[in-house]
mmCIF file of the C-alpha atoms, coordinates in Angstrom:
data_MODEL
# 
_entry.id   MODEL 
# 
loop_
_atom_site.group_PDB 
_atom_site.id 
_atom_site.type_symbol 
_atom_site.label_atom_id 
_atom_site.label_alt_id 
_atom_site.label_comp_id 
_atom_site.label_asym_id 
_atom_site.label_entity_id 
_atom_site.label_seq_id 
_atom_site.pdbx_PDB_ins_code 
_atom_site.Cartn_x 
_atom_site.Cartn_y 
_atom_site.Cartn_z 
_atom_site.occupancy 
_atom_site.B_iso_or_equiv 
_atom_site.pdbx_formal_charge 
_atom_site.auth_seq_id 
_atom_site.auth_comp_id 
_atom_site.auth_asym_id 
_atom_site.auth_atom_id 
_atom_site.pdbx_PDB_model_num 
ATOM 1   C CA . MET A 1 1   ? 99.524  35.005 121.052 1.00 0.00 ? 1   MET A CA 1 
ATOM 2   C CA . LYS A 1 2   ? 96.117  33.504 121.807 1.00 0.00 ? 2   LYS A CA 1 
ATOM 3   C CA . LEU A 1 3   ? 93.602  36.015 123.049 1.00 0.00 ? 3   LEU A CA 1 
ATOM 4   C CA . PHE A 1 4   ? 90.738  33.592 123.413 1.00 0.00 ? 4   PHE A CA 1 
ATOM 5   C CA . ASN A 1 5   ? 90.938  29.910 124.225 1.00 0.00 ? 5   ASN A CA 1 
ATOM 6   C CA . ARG A 1 6   ? 87.603  28.400 123.237 1.00 0.00 ? 6   ARG A CA 1 
ATOM 7   C CA . LYS A 1 7   ? 88.204  25.048 124.924 1.00 0.00 ? 7   LYS A CA 1 
ATOM 8   C CA . GLN A 1 8   ? 89.092  26.680 128.261 1.00 0.00 ? 8   GLN A CA 1 
ATOM 9   C CA . HIS A 1 9   ? 86.085  28.992 127.964 1.00 0.00 ? 9   HIS A CA 1 
ATOM 10  C CA . THR A 1 10  ? 83.743  26.043 127.383 1.00 0.00 ? 10  THR A CA 1 
ATOM 11  C CA . LEU A 1 11  ? 85.169  24.188 130.375 1.00 0.00 ? 11  LEU A CA 1 
ATOM 12  C CA . ASP A 1 12  ? 84.650  27.245 132.578 1.00 0.00 ? 12  ASP A CA 1 
ATOM 13  C CA . LEU A 1 13  ? 81.006  27.454 131.511 1.00 0.00 ? 13  LEU A CA 1 
ATOM 14  C CA . GLU A 1 14  ? 80.493  23.785 132.257 1.00 0.00 ? 14  GLU A CA 1 
ATOM 15  C CA . LYS A 1 15  ? 81.943  24.259 135.766 1.00 0.00 ? 15  LYS A CA 1 
ATOM 16  C CA . ILE A 1 16  ? 79.664  27.233 136.371 1.00 0.00 ? 16  ILE A CA 1 
ATOM 17  C CA . GLU A 1 17  ? 76.651  25.276 135.118 1.00 0.00 ? 17  GLU A CA 1 
ATOM 18  C CA . ALA A 1 18  ? 77.448  22.345 137.410 1.00 0.00 ? 18  ALA A CA 1 
ATOM 19  C CA . ARG A 1 19  ? 77.827  24.638 140.443 1.00 0.00 ? 19  ARG A CA 1 
ATOM 20  C CA . LEU A 1 20  ? 74.544  26.395 139.670 1.00 0.00 ? 20  LEU A CA 1 
ATOM 21  C CA . ALA A 1 21  ? 72.720  23.081 139.246 1.00 0.00 ? 21  ALA A CA 1 
ATOM 22  C CA . ALA A 1 22  ? 74.015  21.901 142.624 1.00 0.00 ? 22  ALA A CA 1 
ATOM 23  C CA . ALA A 1 23  ? 73.201  25.159 144.419 1.00 0.00 ? 23  ALA A CA 1 
ATOM 24  C CA . MET A 1 24  ? 69.757  25.838 142.931 1.00 0.00 ? 24  MET A CA 1 
ATOM 25  C CA . GLN A 1 25  ? 67.068  23.299 143.659 1.00 0.00 ? 25  GLN A CA 1 
ATOM 26  C CA . PRO A 1 26  ? 63.732  23.470 141.788 1.00 0.00 ? 26  PRO A CA 1 
ATOM 27  C CA . VAL A 1 27  ? 60.868  24.922 143.814 1.00 0.00 ? 27  VAL A CA 1 
ATOM 28  C CA . SER A 1 28  ? 57.177  24.169 143.364 1.00 0.00 ? 28  SER A CA 1 
ATOM 29  C CA . PRO A 1 29  ? 54.911  27.181 143.910 1.00 0.00 ? 29  PRO A CA 1 
ATOM 30  C CA . ARG A 1 30  ? 52.115  27.002 146.473 1.00 0.00 ? 30  ARG A CA 1 
ATOM 31  C CA . ALA A 1 31  ? 48.650  26.321 145.080 1.00 0.00 ? 31  ALA A CA 1 
ATOM 32  C CA . GLU A 1 32  ? 47.287  29.556 146.647 1.00 0.00 ? 32  GLU A CA 1 
ATOM 33  C CA . PHE A 1 33  ? 49.986  31.592 144.897 1.00 0.00 ? 33  PHE A CA 1 
ATOM 34  C CA . VAL A 1 34  ? 49.220  30.007 141.527 1.00 0.00 ? 34  VAL A CA 1 
ATOM 35  C CA . SER A 1 35  ? 45.467  30.554 141.823 1.00 0.00 ? 35  SER A CA 1 
ATOM 36  C CA . ASP A 1 36  ? 45.915  34.156 143.034 1.00 0.00 ? 36  ASP A CA 1 
ATOM 37  C CA . LEU A 1 37  ? 48.350  34.933 140.210 1.00 0.00 ? 37  LEU A CA 1 
ATOM 38  C CA . ARG A 1 38  ? 46.002  33.403 137.640 1.00 0.00 ? 38  ARG A CA 1 
ATOM 39  C CA . ALA A 1 39  ? 43.070  35.447 138.963 1.00 0.00 ? 39  ALA A CA 1 
ATOM 40  C CA . ARG A 1 40  ? 45.088  38.695 138.903 1.00 0.00 ? 40  ARG A CA 1 
ATOM 41  C CA . LEU A 1 41  ? 46.344  38.055 135.376 1.00 0.00 ? 41  LEU A CA 1 
ATOM 42  C CA . LEU A 1 42  ? 42.862  37.273 134.076 1.00 0.00 ? 42  LEU A CA 1 
ATOM 43  C CA . LYS A 1 43  ? 41.492  40.378 135.784 1.00 0.00 ? 43  LYS A CA 1 
ATOM 44  C CA . SER A 1 44  ? 44.135  42.671 134.261 1.00 0.00 ? 44  SER A CA 1 
ATOM 45  C CA . ALA A 1 45  ? 43.977  41.140 130.772 1.00 0.00 ? 45  ALA A CA 1 
ATOM 46  C CA . PRO A 1 46  ? 41.921  42.990 128.169 1.00 0.00 ? 46  PRO A CA 1 
ATOM 47  C CA . ALA A 1 47  ? 38.585  41.518 127.168 1.00 0.00 ? 47  ALA A CA 1 
ATOM 48  C CA . PRO A 1 48  ? 38.797  39.274 124.121 1.00 0.00 ? 48  PRO A CA 1 
ATOM 49  C CA . SER A 1 49  ? 37.756  41.083 120.974 1.00 0.00 ? 49  SER A CA 1 
ATOM 50  C CA . PRO A 1 50  ? 35.410  39.434 118.497 1.00 0.00 ? 50  PRO A CA 1 
ATOM 51  C CA . THR A 1 51  ? 37.412  37.825 115.736 1.00 0.00 ? 51  THR A CA 1 
ATOM 52  C CA . LEU A 1 52  ? 36.768  38.214 112.059 1.00 0.00 ? 52  LEU A CA 1 
ATOM 53  C CA . GLN A 1 53  ? 35.698  34.940 110.553 1.00 0.00 ? 53  GLN A CA 1 
ATOM 54  C CA . LEU A 1 54  ? 36.863  34.370 106.995 1.00 0.00 ? 54  LEU A CA 1 
ATOM 55  C CA . ASP A 1 55  ? 34.954  31.925 104.863 1.00 0.00 ? 55  ASP A CA 1 
ATOM 56  C CA . ILE A 1 56  ? 37.666  30.695 102.545 1.00 0.00 ? 56  ILE A CA 1 
ATOM 57  C CA . ALA A 1 57  ? 35.789  27.645 101.336 1.00 0.00 ? 57  ALA A CA 1 
ATOM 58  C CA . GLY A 1 58  ? 32.595  29.616 100.652 1.00 0.00 ? 58  GLY A CA 1 
ATOM 59  C CA . LYS A 1 59  ? 31.863  32.073 97.877  1.00 0.00 ? 59  LYS A CA 1 
ATOM 60  C CA . ALA A 1 60  ? 34.341  34.877 97.403  1.00 0.00 ? 60  ALA A CA 1 
ATOM 61  C CA . ASN A 1 61  ? 33.164  38.434 97.946  1.00 0.00 ? 61  ASN A CA 1 
ATOM 62  C CA . ILE A 1 62  ? 34.548  39.508 94.561  1.00 0.00 ? 62  ILE A CA 1 
ATOM 63  C CA . PRO A 1 63  ? 33.087  37.819 91.484  1.00 0.00 ? 63  PRO A CA 1 
ATOM 64  C CA . ARG A 1 64  ? 35.588  35.833 89.448  1.00 0.00 ? 64  ARG A CA 1 
ATOM 65  C CA . GLY A 1 65  ? 34.925  37.992 86.350  1.00 0.00 ? 65  GLY A CA 1 
ATOM 66  C CA . TRP A 1 66  ? 36.265  41.099 88.082  1.00 0.00 ? 66  TRP A CA 1 
ATOM 67  C CA . LEU A 1 67  ? 39.401  39.228 89.121  1.00 0.00 ? 67  LEU A CA 1 
ATOM 68  C CA . VAL A 1 68  ? 40.014  38.029 85.566  1.00 0.00 ? 68  VAL A CA 1 
ATOM 69  C CA . ALA A 1 69  ? 39.373  41.525 84.182  1.00 0.00 ? 69  ALA A CA 1 
ATOM 70  C CA . GLY A 1 70  ? 41.811  42.997 86.702  1.00 0.00 ? 70  GLY A CA 1 
ATOM 71  C CA . GLY A 1 71  ? 44.450  40.448 85.750  1.00 0.00 ? 71  GLY A CA 1 
ATOM 72  C CA . VAL A 1 72  ? 44.019  41.151 82.039  1.00 0.00 ? 72  VAL A CA 1 
ATOM 73  C CA . ALA A 1 73  ? 44.106  44.923 82.586  1.00 0.00 ? 73  ALA A CA 1 
ATOM 74  C CA . GLY A 1 74  ? 47.214  44.662 84.772  1.00 0.00 ? 74  GLY A CA 1 
ATOM 75  C CA . SER A 1 75  ? 48.955  42.488 82.191  1.00 0.00 ? 75  SER A CA 1 
ATOM 76  C CA . ALA A 1 76  ? 48.078  44.947 79.408  1.00 0.00 ? 76  ALA A CA 1 
ATOM 77  C CA . VAL A 1 77  ? 49.461  47.856 81.425  1.00 0.00 ? 77  VAL A CA 1 
ATOM 78  C CA . MET A 1 78  ? 52.685  45.957 82.117  1.00 0.00 ? 78  MET A CA 1 
ATOM 79  C CA . LEU A 1 79  ? 53.018  45.136 78.395  1.00 0.00 ? 79  LEU A CA 1 
ATOM 80  C CA . ILE A 1 80  ? 52.505  48.786 77.419  1.00 0.00 ? 80  ILE A CA 1 
ATOM 81  C CA . ILE A 1 81  ? 55.047  49.959 80.004  1.00 0.00 ? 81  ILE A CA 1 
ATOM 82  C CA . GLY A 1 82  ? 57.571  47.396 78.743  1.00 0.00 ? 82  GLY A CA 1 
ATOM 83  C CA . LEU A 1 83  ? 57.084  48.445 75.109  1.00 0.00 ? 83  LEU A CA 1 
ATOM 84  C CA . ARG A 1 84  ? 57.398  52.107 76.065  1.00 0.00 ? 84  ARG A CA 1 
ATOM 85  C CA . GLY A 1 85  ? 60.673  51.401 77.870  1.00 0.00 ? 85  GLY A CA 1 
ATOM 86  C CA . LEU A 1 86  ? 61.990  49.411 74.921  1.00 0.00 ? 86  LEU A CA 1 
ATOM 87  C CA . LEU A 1 87  ? 61.015  52.216 72.520  1.00 0.00 ? 87  LEU A CA 1 
ATOM 88  C CA . SER A 1 88  ? 62.790  54.754 74.728  1.00 0.00 ? 88  SER A CA 1 
ATOM 89  C CA . ILE A 1 89  ? 65.989  52.695 74.709  1.00 0.00 ? 89  ILE A CA 1 
ATOM 90  C CA . VAL A 1 90  ? 65.847  52.262 70.912  1.00 0.00 ? 90  VAL A CA 1 
ATOM 91  C CA . GLY A 1 91  ? 65.244  56.011 70.493  1.00 0.00 ? 91  GLY A CA 1 
ATOM 92  C CA . LEU A 1 92  ? 68.188  56.848 72.740  1.00 0.00 ? 92  LEU A CA 1 
ATOM 93  C CA . ILE A 1 93  ? 70.468  54.534 70.766  1.00 0.00 ? 93  ILE A CA 1 
ATOM 94  C CA . GLY A 1 94  ? 69.255  56.137 67.513  1.00 0.00 ? 94  GLY A CA 1 
ATOM 95  C CA . LEU A 1 95  ? 69.964  59.655 68.836  1.00 0.00 ? 95  LEU A CA 1 
ATOM 96  C CA . LEU A 1 96  ? 73.450  58.643 69.945  1.00 0.00 ? 96  LEU A CA 1 
ATOM 97  C CA . LEU A 1 97  ? 74.225  57.069 66.553  1.00 0.00 ? 97  LEU A CA 1 
ATOM 98  C CA . GLN A 1 98  ? 72.869  60.099 64.679  1.00 0.00 ? 98  GLN A CA 1 
ATOM 99  C CA . ARG A 1 99  ? 74.951  62.470 66.791  1.00 0.00 ? 99  ARG A CA 1 
ATOM 100 C CA . ARG A 1 100 ? 78.044  60.345 66.257  1.00 0.00 ? 100 ARG A CA 1 
ATOM 101 C CA . GLN A 1 101 ? 77.587  60.344 62.467  1.00 0.00 ? 101 GLN A CA 1 
ATOM 102 C CA . SER A 1 102 ? 76.939  64.104 62.251  1.00 0.00 ? 102 SER A CA 1 
ATOM 103 C CA . GLU A 1 103 ? 80.149  65.032 64.029  1.00 0.00 ? 103 GLU A CA 1 
ATOM 104 C CA . GLU A 1 104 ? 82.800  66.306 61.652  1.00 0.00 ? 104 GLU A CA 1 
ATOM 105 C CA . PRO A 1 105 ? 86.006  64.369 61.653  1.00 0.00 ? 105 PRO A CA 1 
ATOM 106 C CA . LEU A 1 106 ? 89.046  66.088 63.100  1.00 0.00 ? 106 LEU A CA 1 
ATOM 107 C CA . PRO A 1 107 ? 91.340  67.658 60.487  1.00 0.00 ? 107 PRO A CA 1 
ATOM 108 C CA . ALA A 1 108 ? 94.491  65.748 59.727  1.00 0.00 ? 108 ALA A CA 1 
ATOM 109 C CA . THR A 1 109 ? 97.565  67.276 61.224  1.00 0.00 ? 109 THR A CA 1 
ATOM 110 C CA . SER A 1 110 ? 100.604 67.892 59.132  1.00 0.00 ? 110 SER A CA 1 
ATOM 111 C CA . PRO A 1 111 ? 103.900 66.517 60.296  1.00 0.00 ? 111 PRO A CA 1 
ATOM 112 C CA . ALA A 1 112 ? 106.275 69.046 61.829  1.00 0.00 ? 112 ALA A CA 1 
ATOM 113 C CA . HIS A 1 113 ? 109.265 70.012 59.618  1.00 0.00 ? 113 HIS A CA 1 
# 
C-alpha cells in the first residue's frame, strides 16, 4: 500500500504553481509609497554606532615577546599535565599488579569420596 506518491505530489505542486502564476500579476509600488516607507524606516532605525577599527597590518598591541613567552609557558604546562597523567596511570597499574600478587591463592579442594 502506497501512502505517499511523490510523482503525483510533484505534479499537484506544479499545477498549483501554474495557477498562482496566472492569477497573481506583479505589481510595481507607487513612487510616493516607496519614498514614504524609506523615510519612515530611516526615522525608526537606531543611529549608527561608531565602529571599532582594527589595525591588522599595523603594530600589534601585545609585544611579540609576550606572545612567545605565553606559548612556551602553555606548552610547558601541557607537558607537565601529560606527564602527571602518565605517571598516575603507571602508578595505578603498579597498585593493581601489587594487589594481584599479594592475594593468597585459593586452597585446593579435595575430591569428594
